[in-house]
N, C-alpha and C positions, 0 to 999 in steps of 0.2 A: 411453633410447634402447636399452639393451639389453632391455629388457622389450618394447618394440615390434618390436625384430628377431626377437623368439624367437616372437612371436605372429604376426607376418607374414613367414614366411622366403622366401615366394615373392616378395614386393615387392624383397627386397634382392637377390634373384640375377638382376636384370635390370640391373646396372650403375647401379643408383639412386645419384644425387648427393645428398649430404647437406650443406646449407648451414648454417654456424653463425652464431649471432648476432653483427650489428655492434656489438661491445662486449661486456662482461661480462654474464652472466646474475646473477640477483639473488643467486644462492648458488653458490660455486665449491667443488665437492666435493673432497675430498682426492684426488691421482691424475689430476686432470683438468689435463695440461700442455696450454700453448698459446701459440704465440708468432708473431701476425700483426701487421703493420702496413697499416692502410688508409690509402692516400694518393688524395687526390682533386686533380686537375688543375683550378684554379678559373678562372684566366685570365691574360692577358699583354697588355701594352702597348708595342708595338714602333714605331720610325720608320720612315718610308717609304723612306728609303735613297736618295733621289733619282730614284726611279721615277715616272712620271706616275700610275700607277694605285697601289692598296694591293696588298700581299703577300697570296700564297697560304701560309699557315704551318702547318708540319708538325713537332709536337714529338716527338722520339725519345727515349726514356728507357733507362739502363742502370743495374743495381746492381754495383758494382764492389766488391773486397776491399781490403785495405790495400796489397796489393802490386801494386794495378792490376789484378789478373785480373776479368774480367767472371764474377760469379757465374751459373751455368747454372741453368736453370730454376727461379727465383725469383721471377717475375711470373707472377700468376693474374689472368686476365680474368674469371673467374665460375666457379662451381660446375659440376663435369661437364667443363669444358674442360682440356686439357692445358696445364701451366706451360710457360712460353717464358723466352727470356733476354734479349729486348728489348721494348719497347713501342712502338708506334707509334699517334700520336692521328689522329683525324679532321682534314680539311681545311677551313676555312671560307673560301669565294671571297671573295678581295678583301676582308680583315678585316687590319686592324693592330691591333685590340683583341678579339681572339676570347675567347669564353666556352665553355671545353669542359664543365666539369662532370663529367668521366669519374672514376670510381671503380676504382681498381687495388689489389688485395691482394699484399702482399710477404710471403710465408711465408718468412722469412730463417731459417736456423739459429742456435741461440742462442749458439753457438762462433764464428760467422762475424759475429754482429752490432757488435761492438766493432771499429772501423777501417774499416767499411765506409761508403762514401758513394753517394749518387745524382746520376748525371749526366744532364742536360737539355740535349738538342741541338736548335737551332732551324734549320729549313732552310725555303727559299723554293720552291715547287714550280712549275714553269712551265707555263703553259697550252698552251703552244705543242707543247713536246716533253715528253709525258708522262713519260717516265723521267728528265729532268733535276732534280734537286734541289739547290741550292746553300745549303751552311752558311754563316750569317752570324753566329751567337751560342751561347752556350751557358750555362747555369747548373747550380749542385751545391749540394749539403748533405749534411754528415756525417748519419749516423743515431745517434750517441752521441756525447756532450759528453766534455770530459777528465775529470770527476768521475764518469764512469760512468752518468749519467743519459741516458734517451732522449729525442728530441725531444718537446716538449710538446704536447698535443691543442689545436692552435690552427690559425689560417691564418698562413702564413709567407710572407713578401715576399722573393724572393731577387733577388739581383743579375745582372743578364745581362752577360756579358763579350763583347766583339768577337773573330771570328775568321773565317777562310775556309776553303776546301776544303784548301789547303795547310797549313793547322794540323795539328800533330800532338799527340795525347792520350797518346802512348807513355809520356811521362815526367808522370805524374799529380801529382808533385810541384810541377810548376810552376804549377799552379792551387789545389791544396790548402792552400797557405800563403796564399791571398787569402782577404779575408772574403767570406763567402757571404751575409751578410745584413746588416742595420743592427746588429743586437745584437753580430755578430761582428767588424764594423768598429769599433765601440767598444772592443773588447778587443784590437784590434790596434794594434801601433806604425805609425810613417809609413811607408808603403808607396812605395818607389821608383817613380818614372814610368817606369821602363825596362824593366819587366816586359815579356814577350812578350803577355800578355794584358792589355788594358785595358777598364775597365769603362764601359758605355755608360750616361751617367748619366740619360738621357732613357727608358730602357727598365727595364721592371720583368715579374717574372714570378712568379704566385701559387700557392701550392700549400696544402692541408692535409691533417694526419695525425690519425689516431686510433690508440693502440696497444692491442691485447688481448694481454696477456703476463701469464703467472703467474709468470714469473721475472724479468722485467725491470720496472724502476720509473721513474717521473718525479720520485721524491721523494727527495732525498739523504737524508734521515734515517732512512727505512725501509733504504735499500740499504746504510747503515752497519750495521744489525742483522743483515742477511741474509748478508753476505759477511765481516763482521768476525771477527777470530780469538780475542776474547776479549769477556767480557760488560762492557757499558759502560753499563747502566741501561736504565730504562724510557720509551718515547718513547710520548706520548699523540697518535698520528695515527689513531686509531679503525678508520676503513673501511678504509684501506690496510695496516693490521696485520692485518685480519679477511680481506683479500683474499689476502695469502700466508701465511694461519694455519698450514697444515702447516709450511712451511719455518722460521717464527719458532718454533713449538713444538718441531720438532726441535733448532733451535739451541741454544734454551733447556735442553732434556734433555741435549745433549752436553755443554755448559758445566756442568751439573750432575754429570755424570759424571767429567768431566776434573777439577774441582776442588770437592768438597763441601764442604769446610769453609769456603772463602774465598766462594764464590759460592752457597751453599745458600740461605741467606736472601733473597739477592737474586732469585734464581731463583723461590723462592716467592712473593716480593711481586709478581714480574712475572707470573706464572702467575695470582694472585689477581685482578692488573687485567684480564686478559684475559678471564677467567669473569666477571666483573662486567660487562665491557662486553656480554657476551651476555643481561644481564638486561634490558638497555635495549631499550624497544618498538622502537626503529629498526633493532635489530640482532638481534633474537629469532629471524628467519629463519635465522640462522647457527648456530643451537643443532644443527641436523642435522649440519652440517659438523664440529662438536666431536665429536658421537656417533659419526660414522663414524671419525675421525681416532684416536679412543680404541679402538675396535674393531678396526680393520685396519689402522692405520699406526704406532700408539705401540708404542717398542721399549723404553722406559726400565724394564728388569726391576729395577733396583736402587732406583727412585725414591722407592718406597712407604715406605721406611725414613726418609728425609731429611723427605718429606711429612708423614709422622706426627709426626716430631720437632718439626719447625717448628709444626705446629698444635697441639701440645701445650704447646708453650713459649707459645704466644699466648694458650692458656686459663689458664694457670699465672700469667701475667702481668696478667689482667685485673684481679686485687684489688689492684694495685698503682699501675697507671698511672694519670695524671690524663687524658691523652688517648689514647683509644681508637678512633680513627678507622679506623686500619688493621687493629686486631682485629676491628672490626664488618664489615669489608670481608671478611676472611677467613671470619667468620661466615656471610656472605651467600654464599661462594662454597663452601660447605660439599659442595652435592650434587656437582659437578665435581671436588673435590678428592677425595671419597670414590671417585669413578669412577675416576680416574688411580690412587688407592692401590689400588684392589681389580684392577684390570686389571693393575698392575705386579706385585701378588702372584702374580697367575694366571701371569704370564709367566715370574717367577722360579720358581714350582713346576713348571712344564713344562720348564724349562731344568736344575733341579737335583733333578727328581723328588720334590717336596715338601720339602725340607730347609726347615731353621728354622720349622718349622710353629707349635711351641711358642712360639716367640720372639714369632711375628708376632700369635697369639692374645693373649700377654701385654700386647704393645705396644697394642692395641686395648682391652683391659680397661683399660689404665691411662689411655688417652685418654678413655675413657667415665666414669672416675672424675674427671677433670679437669673433662669436660661437666657432672657432678654437680655439681661444686664450684662451677663460675660460677654454675649455677641457683639453688644455694642461699644465695648472698651475698644481703644485704640491700641492696634498691637503692632502698628509699623516700627516703633522702636523698643519692643521686648519680644524676643524671639520665643521665649518662654510661653508668654501669654497667646502668642500665635499659635503654637502648638496645642495650647488647651482648646482653643476655639475651634481648631482643625478636628482634633479629637470630638469634640463635642457635636459638630457638624456631621461628620461622619457617622456617629452614632443615631443622631437625631432620628433620621427617617425611619429606624428599625422600631420606634415607640408606637409608631401610627395604629397598627393593630391592636395593641394593647389598651390602648385608650377607646379604642372603639367598643371594649367590652362594658365600659362605665359611663361612657360619654356618646352623645348623639353625633352622626356625622358633621352637622353644622357648627357642633361645639368644637370637635377636633380641628376643623378646617379653620375656626376662629384661632385656635393656639398655633397652629402651623403658620397662618396669614401674621399673625402679630409676630411670631419668632423670625420669619423671613424679613417681615418689615424692619425688625429691629436692627438688621445687617446693614452696614455702611454701604455707599453705593461704591461702584467699582473705580471712581476718581480717587477714593480715599483709603484704599486698601491696596497691598501689594499683590503681586502676581499668583503667587502661591496660595493666597487665600482666596482668590477669583477662582481657581480650579476647584477648591474645596467647596465654596459656596456655591457654585453651578452644579458640582456633583450632588451636593444635598438637595437641589432643586430638582435635579434629574431624577432623584429617587422618588420624589411625590409626584411624578407625573402620572402614575398610576392612579391617583386619588382623583383624576379627572374624568374617570369612566363614571364618577358618581355625580350627577347634575348638581345635586345641593352644595357639595363641596366645589365643583368647578366653577360656579359664577363667585364664589368667595375667594379662590386662590388664583384665579386666571390674572385679575390685574395685576398684581405683585408680581408675579411670574413674567409676564411680559414687560413690566417697568424693568427688571434686571436684566432681561434678555435685550431690550431694545437699547439699554445703555451700552451693553457689551458691544453689539453690532455697530454702533454709532463710534465706538472707539476701535473697530476692529480688533477686539482682544477674545482669546479663548473661543475661535470660532469652530473649531471641531466639537467641542462639548455643546455650544449653543445648538449646532445643527443636530445633533443627535437629540437634544430635548425637544426642539421645535417638531422633529420627526414624529416624535411620541404624541406630542399634542395635537397635531393634525390628524394622525392616524385615529387618536381616541374620538375626536370630535366627529371626523367622519364617520365614524361606527356609531357613535350616538346619534347621528342625524337620522339613522333608519327608525330611531324609535320614540325621539322627542324633537322639538324645535330647538334649533342651536343656532339661530338668526342672531342673538343678542351676542354670542360668544364669538360668531366669525366677524360680525361688525367691529368687534373690539380688537382683533388680530388683524383686520384690514387696516384700521386708524392706526395701530402701534406698529406692524410690521411691514406692509407692502413696500412702502418707500424704501425703508432701510434696508431691506431684502435685495431690492434692486441695485441700490449702490453698493452693498455688500457683493454682488455677483459682478458688476462691472470692475470692482476694486481687484477682485480674484483673478477676472479675465485677463486685465491689464498685467497682471503680473506674471502670468501664464505665458502672456505672448512675448514680454521682456526676456523671460528664461528662454523660451523658444529661440529669440533672436541672439541671446547669447550663445548657448549652447549649438544651435546650428541644425537642431533636430526637433522634430515635432513631438510635443507632450500630450499623454493621454488626459483628457480633460476631467474624467471621471474618478481620479485619484484623490484621497483625502476627503477635505470638507466641500471641495468643489460640487462633486456630482451630489452632495446630500442639499446643500441650498437649492440647485435645479429642482430636487423632487418636493423642498419645502416651498418654494414659490408656484410649482404647478400645483401642489397640492391646495394651497390657499386659493389659488384662481378656480380650480374646479369646484370648490366649497361656496364660491360666491355666486349668489342670484342675481336676477336683473334689479333689484333692489338694491343690493350692495354696489354693483356698477354706477346704478344712479346717484345714489349717495355720495360715492367716489367723486364723480364728475361734478357734483354739485359743489363739493368742498375746495374746488379749484375757484381762486379769487379773480383771475385773468386769464385770457387765452395763452399768455406766453407761458403761464404755469402748467396749462394742460399741454400745450406743445412740447415743453421740457419733458413733463413725464412719459409723453407718447414717443417722442425720440429715444428715451432712456429704455423703456420697455421694447421698443422695436429695436434697439442695439443688442439687447439681451438675447432676444429670440433669434435673431440673425447668427449670433456667434454661437448659440446653443446649435443650431441646426449644422452649423459648419463642423462643430466638435462632436456632433453624432453621440450624444450621452441621453438620449430620451429613453424614458421607460416606456414599457409597452401601452399604456393608455392615457394619451394625453390629448383627448378629444377636445376640451374647452381651450386649450393653449393653440392647438393647430388652427382651430376657427378664428382665434382672435390675429393669429400671424396672417392669414387669408385676407384680413379686413384691412391690411397695409399695402396691398398690392398697388393701389394707385400712387403711393408714394414711392414704391421701388420703381415705377416705370418712370417717373420724373427724374430721378436721382441716378439710376445706373444704366449702364449700356447693356445692349441684349445678351451678352455673353454672362454677364453677372445674373442676370435675370434668370436665364435657363440654367446656371449652377444652383441658384436658390429653388427654383423650381423642381429639380430633379432631387434636390436634398428633402425638399417637402414631401414628394411622392414617394421616397424610398424609406420614410419614418417608419419604423417597426410598429409604432403603435397605430398607424393608419392602415396596416394591411387587412383587408377585408375578411381573409379565414380566421381572424383572432377576434373580431368584435362582434357584437349582437347584430341582428336585422334591422333592428330601429335606427342604427347609426350609419347603416351601411349606405343608404341613399345619398345622403349629406355628403358623404365623404367622398362618393364617386362623382357627385356634382361638382365639387371641389378640385378633384383629380382632373375631369375632363375639362374643367374651366382653363386650368394650367396649360395642358395639352394644347387646347384651342389656341390658347395664346401663342404657343410656340409656333404653330403653324401659320401665325400671321405675319412671321418673318419670312419671306419670300424672295425669289430674285437672286442678286448677286451677295445677298447677306449669308446664304447658306454655304457658299464657300470657305467662309472665314471660320466654320464650325469644324473643320477638317484640318488636323486630327483630334483637335483638344476636346471637342464634345462626344467623340466616338465612344470613350470609356464611360461617361456619365450616362449617354444615352443607353448604352448596352446596360448600365446597373438598373435601368428602369424596367428593361426587359425580363431582369432577372425576378422581379416580383411574379409571385406564381398566380396571377390573374390574367384570363385569356383576352379581356376587353383592353387592358392595358397594354399587353403585348402587342395584340393586333395593332393599334393604332400606332406603335412604334414603327411598325413595317415601312410605311411610306418614308419615314425620316431616312432610313438606311438607304433606301431606294434612291431617294433624293440625293443623297451624299454621293452614292457611285456614280449616278448620271451626271451630277455637276463636275466631279472630277474627272469622269470621262470625256467631257465637254471640253475641259480646260487642259488637260494633260494628254488625252489620247489613251488613258489608261486608269485604272483605280488601283494603282498599287500603295498609296498611302493607307486608303480605307481598309484594303485586303490586310496591310501588316499590322497595322492598329487594331483592328477588329479580333485578329489572331492572338496577338499579344494580350490585348484584355481579356479574351475569351480563357486564355490560359489561367491568367493571374486569378480571375474572378473563381472559376470554377476549383482551382486548387486550393483556393480559400474555403470552399465547402457551399459555395451559392450554386442555384440551379438546380431543376429537378428532372425528372425523366421525361416530361412534356416538353422541356426547354428544347430538346434536339429537334423535335417536329417545328419549331417555330422558323427554322431555316429551310427545311427539307421538303415538307409533305407537297405533292403537285396538287391535291385537291385543295378545296377551301377548308380551312380548320374552323373558324368560328363565325358564324354569320355570314355578313357581307364582306368580311375583309379577306383578300388575297393573300396566299404565303409570299414569301420573298421571292421563292422560284418562280411562281406564276408571273410575278411583276418583271421579272429580268427575263423570262422568256419572249417578253412583248418589244425588247429592245433590241437595237441593231447590233450591240454588241453581247447578244445572248449566249454564244459559244463560250465566251471567256467568264461571262457572268454565271453560266448553268456549272461549268468547272469548278468555280470559286465556292459557290453555294453548297455543291456534292461534297467538295473536301472539307468545307467548315461543319457539315452534318456528321460526316465519317469522324472528323475531330471531337465533335463534341462526344460521340460514342466512347471514345478512349479517354477523354478528360473526365466524362462522368465514372467510368470505371476505377479510373484513377483516383478521382476523389472519394468514392466510396471505400477504395482500399484504405486509402490514407486515414481518412476518418474514422473508420471502424477499428476494432481491436482485432485487426487482420495479422496473419503469420508474415515473417519477412520474405517468405517465397512467392506468395500472393502479391505483395507490395513491389518486389523485385521484377516478378513476371510483368506486372502491368506497368510497370515504368520502362522496362525493354521495349514493351509494345508499343508504347507512345512515343519513344526516343525514336525508335526505326520509322514510325509514321512522318515525325519531322523532318527525317533525313530523305527517304526515298519520296514522299508524295507531296510534301509541301515545301522542302528544301528550304527550310528556315534554318541556317545554321546556327544562329544564336541561340535559339530554343533548343536545337539539337544539343549543344554544348552544355547547355545548363541542365539538361535531364542527365547527360554523361556524367556529372558531377553529383548529381542526386543519386543515380545509381551507383556509383564508387563510394558514396557515404553508406549508403545502405550495405553494400558488401562489406565495409570495414567493420560495420556495427554487428554484422554477423559473422565476423572471422573469416569471411571468405576472400584472403588475401590474393590468391591467385586471380579470381574473378575481378578483383578490383584492379589489377594491374591491367588486366586486357581490357576493361572499361576506360581506363585513363588512355590506355594506347591508341583508343579511337581519337581522341582529341589532338595527342601528340602526332598522329599521321597526318593530321590537317595542316599541320605547321611546316616550313621549311626552314633550313639553315641559311637565315637571311638575316640581314639588319636592320629591317623594315620595324618602325616604332609601332608598338600596339598599345592601345588605350587601356586604362585601369577597367579590369572586367571580374566580377565576382571576387574571389579573393585574391586575384593576382594584382599586383601592382603595375604602374606605367614601366613598361620594359620592351626591349627589341625583342623580335621573333625568336633570335637565336637563344636567348637568355632563357625566354619561357620553355622553349623544347628542351632545353637541357636541364632546366628545372624538372620539368615531365619526367624525363628520361632517367633521371637519379631515383625521383619518387616510385616510378614505375619499376626500376630496378630492387628497391627496397621491398616492395609490395611480392615481387616475384621470390627474393630471398626468405620472407616471412612465410610464404606460402609452400616453400620448399621446390618451388618449379624452376631450378637454377637452369636448366637447359633454355628455358624462355628468356630468362635473363642475359645469357652470355651474348646473343647477336646486339642486343642493345650496349651492352659492354664494349663489343667491338666497333659499333658504331659511334659511340662517345670516344673511343680512343681515337680514330680516324679523325674526328673533328679538332681534340686535342693536339695529334701530332701536326696536323697541318697549320695549326696557329702556334707550334713550339710551346704549348703549354705543358713542359715535362712535369711538372708537380701533379697536375691532375691527369696526366697520362699515367703516370706512377700509380697514383690511387687507385684508377680504373682498371690498371692490367692487375695489379694486386687483388682488386674485387672478383676480377675473372678468376684468377688463380684460385682463390678462395672456393669459388663456385665449383671448379673442377675437384678440388679436394672433397667439398661437401658430397657431391655426387656418388664419390667412390667410398667415402666414409660413414655417411650418414644413413640409417635405416629409415626407408619410407615405404608406408603401406599401399598397397594396390588397392584403388577403391571398387566398389562393385556400381554397376549401373542397372537402372531399372526402367522399364518401359512403363509410362503412365497414360493412360486413355482417361478423357474427360467427355462424359456421354451425359447428354440431357440440356435442356435449355435453361436449367437454373443455374448454371455455371457462368462466370463472367464473361464477357464478349469475347476476350482475348484467350479464353480456354475452352469456349464451347464448341463441342463436338470435334475436338482435334486430340492427337496424340503427341507425347514428348518424351525424350529419353532424359533421364535425371541422374547426374554423377552424385552417388551416396557419399555420407560422410564417413571419416574413418571409423572402422570397426562397425558400420552399420549394415546389417544383413536384412533379408528381404522382410522378415515378420517386423523388425524394427521400423523399418521404411513405410511399410504398409500402415502400420499403427500411427507413425507420424501424419501420414497422408490423411488418415480418417479423422485425426484431431483437428487439422489445419480445415478440413471440410464435414463439419460434424453431421450434416443432413446427408451426407452421400452414402450410397450402399455400394459396398464392394462386391464387384462380380467374380464368381466362382470359376469362370472357364475364360480360356485365351482366345474362344471364336471372336470374331468380329461381329459388333451389334448390330440389330436389323432397325430400320425406320421408327419403329414403334418407341425406341430407346432414345434414337436421337432426337426425337421431336416431343418426348413428353416434357412436362413440367416437374422433374426431378433431377437428380445429381446421381450418376453412377460412375464409379471409379475401376477401372480395368488394370491391375499391376502385376508385373511379373519380371523377372531378372531377365538380363540380357547380357550376351558375351560381345566384348568389343573385337571387331577386325581392324588390326592395326594397319596403317599405310605403310609403314617404314619395314616392310618385310626383310629387305635385304639386311637390314641391321640385324634382325632377330635372327637369321640364318647364318650369320659369321661366326665361326667358332672362337674366335680370339677376343670378341667384344665381351667384356664383364656382364654377369648376371644382373648387377645393379643397373647398368646402363640399359639392357635389355629391357628390364622391368617396368622403366620409364616409359620406353615406345611402345610398349605392350597397350598401354591404358590412356596414353596422350595423344594428342594431336588426331583422335580417332572420330570419324564421320560415319562411319558403318558400324551396325551391330546387328547381332545374330541371336534369333531365338529357335530353338529345336524343340519341335513337338513329337515324341515316339508314337507310333500307330502300327497297327498289324493289318496288312494288306491280303483280303483274302482270309481264309481260315488261320487261326493261330496253330502253329508247330507246336504239341504239349512236351514232345520230347527235346526239341532245341528251339526256342523261341528266336534266337538269332537268324534263323532262316527265313522268317516272315517280318522281322522288326525293321519298318521304313521309318525315315525321319522326315518330318514335314519341316522344312527349313525357311524362316522368314527373316528376310534381310531388310533393316531400316535404314535409310538414309537421311540425315538430318539436314537442315538448312546450314548449321555452322558446326565446326568441329568441336568437342569438348575437350579439354576445358575452353571456356571462352567468356564472354562477358555474362554470361548466366550460367547456373549450375544445371540447367536444363534447356533444351532445344527442341522445337518443332520437328516431327517427321514430316519430310516432303515427298519421300517415295518409299514404296514398300514392294519389295519382290518375294514371291513364293515358289520355292521347288521342292521335288521330294527327292530323298537320298536313298539310294537302294541298300538293301543289308548289307552285300559286299562292300560299297562304297563306304558306307558307314563304320565297319570294321576296319578300313584301311584308316581312316580319319583317326579312330579310337588307338590305335596301335601306334600311329606315327606322332599323335600328340603326348602319350605317355612315354614315348621314347625321348622326346624333346624334354619332358619334364624329368626323365632320369638322368638325361646328360647334364642338365642344369644343376642339380643336385650333387650329382657326384662330382663336378667342376668345383663346387665351393668346398668340399671336403678335401680334394685332392690338394690345395694350396694351403692347408692347415698343417703347420709344424708340431702342433702338440695335440696331446688328446683331448678331445672335447666332447660335447653331448652329442651323440651321434642317434638319438632316438629317432630323429626325424628320417635320416636315412635307413636305420632300420625298419621302420613302418613303412615307408616306400617299398623297399626290397621284399619284404614279407607280403605286402598287398600284391605286387606283381608276381612274384614266384609262386606264391599258394594259388592265387586266381588260376596261374598258367597251368597248375596241376590239376586242381578241383574243378575248373570251370574257366572264363575268359577265353585265352587262345586256344585251350583244347576244344571249347564249344565252337571256336571260328574254324578249327580244323575238321571238325565233325560236319558242321554245316557247308564250307565251300571248298575243302579238298575232297570231297567224297567224288568217286567216280561219275555216280548219278548227275550229280550236279553240274560237273563239268562237261558232260554229255549233253545236257539239256541247254547248258547256258556258254554255247562256244565264244559268244562275243566277249566273254568275261575272261578270257583266258589270261589278256595281257593284266587285268586287275588281279586276278590270282595269283600270277608270277609277282606284281607288286606287293602284295600281303604277304606271300612266304619271303621275299626280301627284307619286309620290314620286320617280321618275325626272328629272321637270322639276324637282323642287325639288333633286335631287342636283346637275343642269346648274348651278344657280344658285348652290348653294354651293361648287362646284368652281371656277366663275368669281371668286367673292370670294376663295378660296383662292390661285387663281394670282396676283390681284392682289396679296396679302399676300406671296406668294413673290417676286415680281418686285420687291417694296420692298426685300427684305432678302436677295435671294440673291446670293453671291459672284460677282464676275466669272468666276472660273475655273468656275462651275456654269451659266454662262448658255447652253452648248450643251443642257445637261439642261433648262432651262426652256423653251427654245424648242421642243425636241422635244415638252414637255407641252404647249405652246400648239397645236401642229399636230395631235396627237392630240386635244385637247380640242377642235379645230374638227369633225375628223371624227365624235366622240362625238355633239357637239350636232346636226350635221347629220342623222344618222341617227335622231336623236329626233325632230326636226322633221319627217322624212320620214314617220315612223309616226305621228305625231298629225296 
């Protein structure tokens, strides 16, 4: 609050009211004094009292002291309001059981709390005389019990005593001796009936209280400790103890000062108990309270002597006692015990100007001797002592900062070195103690940032780490410690000379680090061989030790390397060391766990090239060279310019060695080295990519010479391109590597240019062009997959790539892989119908034959017949989930035919039942007709497969145009929605932006015969209206010539756009590209014919549904449809068509339309007939309350029919 007050002084200068939390905050800081009682008037139950109506009851409340005086200004109605001496409740009209629920705060001074009580007076307020209020009863409640505790936080039922206006409350003792509630009544002796106030047994009054006080309590045990005049022990009441932490600690240290000899150990135990409470996760947030107390409120200047004495006594007893629970608790409290010790000594020094400094230092030295004594004890045969040592080691690092307040860095480092040195070596202690010891060492690694302490502590820390690594124990913890040390030394090297520290680390760690890495690698290889799969090397401690080794090598200078070489006594030792380090580097590059910046290590690797040439064949050499070039740490775009030239020299050296392998050797690299060489081209550096071009050219040329084609290069190149780019590799300029006809970078020609010079240039050019187009689609696919793109984008991109593999490259295996990827995407998006159509593509590639098929994807080794059967079953299941049973029925028949030919009657029975259930589902289950939307993607910012194309999309269930448009804009947040349906011009098509053009379209069904058959159920027709649809229509109304103001139907033309898709919907995607669009204009008369004809079909379908109903149902839909047609026919609609097209002038001016006018009349007559049937059905089922509407429809229908007969 003080921080807010300082930052916003203007707010607090305007009489701002500050409201405190109702109840305690999570943490009560020392000095935060509060004493508020929150009281809630809950409810009351009162008698009528002989009145004919219920009372109007008002409650008046007073706070009275022990002498009967009303306490002034002890009632607060809210923040910002002035305090008052009395409180008056609101009045509920004629209610003998009022419910108030009013909260009042009582800020009563602490010194007035004991002996005070609350009095509630009840009055009836007259409705006739507004000022007349008659007292009829009262209740009261003391604020504090006899044992000094306050009212509990609960609802209290108070007794109501009868009284009247003549009653006097001057002598409050007359009622304070009475029981105020049931609990009080149980503790009272027999009450005489002659008292002036008698209880009304049928009346009661309820209040609830909540105390927020840092001085008063509702717990008797905590009260005893707070106000007691002598120490009586430790009370385990956790939260209350922490709630009154400052008072309890003050009391403890006062007791300690008064009688140290008698209560010193007991105070120490109490202090340990309180400190260990703060270690509990439930009370961890009270640690700032303890810190604030020690820094600002603690005043025990003499306490440090007794605390050191008790702590040392505990340490010295640890070797003798069998039960050491209290000693272990003291060890866990070491951090705060030292804080009290140090703060106490600081207070004493201030008060005495530094007296007894030598005695204090001597006592700390003796205390650390006791600590070393405890740690040096052999705990292998004593689990209790082991726990004590572990508790001490866990807490030991926390005292470092406290000691720095009294001692220099060097002195504290000496304390730590002596303590760590007193611990036995790893050979003589158990595994659990190993862990604790190393964790304690790990906590002290931050001290290494100080050069003075680092030189003191480093030898002992390295000694313990060396022992553990030599015995291969606790490797994960050791790696963390080493990583911290190396990081700190590296940072310190920027400011000071660390030559001596690095020399120490090289002598102690380099050899054992190499040996540790080799051991870990051999274990990894063994596990890999057992499990039959490659393990990731960077898991656990392995990657940590790689980092440690490289960090050490990076920090070594020429002097360190020279000293290292000088220390070898013979060439055999040097050879053994070099072989060991080479073996490590070789395995590291194979396992690909390099950090980004391994400059020194990579240069060391290149120095071993001569050894490589003598030992390994060319294939191994190239593999190692590729691993070297592809290391992330050596990529030019992430390093400084100062290192770039040296790295480029090494890269080109390796590549130039690769070109030394000529002649017949090159054929041996096909196809094994295509993938690794392709990986080199993925490095986004033009120089490296261009040098790799001749390698691919040579491979194509050598295979062409030997086999007459380069099918192996082609197949492997496409396969590796797909896998690498799908993994997120490659960039936009990568596609240019294969395709550009001009020179890309300096003197190096593109692959296409080199191919054009060969005799096999036609097949070569075709191949390079296809690969370039494949790259475009792969890069789009990669961008969609690795980004947070929507499912629609991912599905569209996958469909585009899948079709490319099928139609242009004819890679069946890749095509099948992407079929299954697309199917998985559909299943994830719950597009079950589309998933079925996708899987059907693979099914159609298979035949009902017994040809064996190898294991592929998730399919086991099986016959082609078995795989096709499994696919058919799965596809039928997906069609069922997508409610597309009509598509599943042909597959059921196909399976049935196969089962019947094999006499597999059990499977035949199953599939026939499945087919029958599909027919039942078609007739019984409700299916929604989806809406369709045309979407145009205009602008160069769209992905390649969408750019400047238009699609028709099948919407989701219940999805309308507004929702679909919002979904598309959320999928393409940079896009702008076009507000007109006109085709965009070239400026929009070529701009660097995104424009979306969306409008709804109407499907044009292919199965027109089914829709025109009268006996076909509407549920069947509904399916064929919106499925297997390839053509869609969009109508745009416009007026040709001047608009006829009297009847707009005369000039209302329709611009009808018909869109033809590449595939029918539904299919393998929810949207397909438009391959052709046709535009025609529909005359007003033709439009009228189509409108009436469509309405007749709609009426017939609706009436047919109700005709087959045998009971009265909800006919609101039929009522609305009939009303819409008949009312429009009378007031507009058909009437307008009659005026427009049956007029003699129109017929005279348009003699060619005579046949169409006759057709329109026939349709109108047909509509009259259909409406007559509909009204008959409506009359049969209409509810009696809807009879007036039915009569209105009959009357209007008669008018409509009369007008049509008049025309005809």
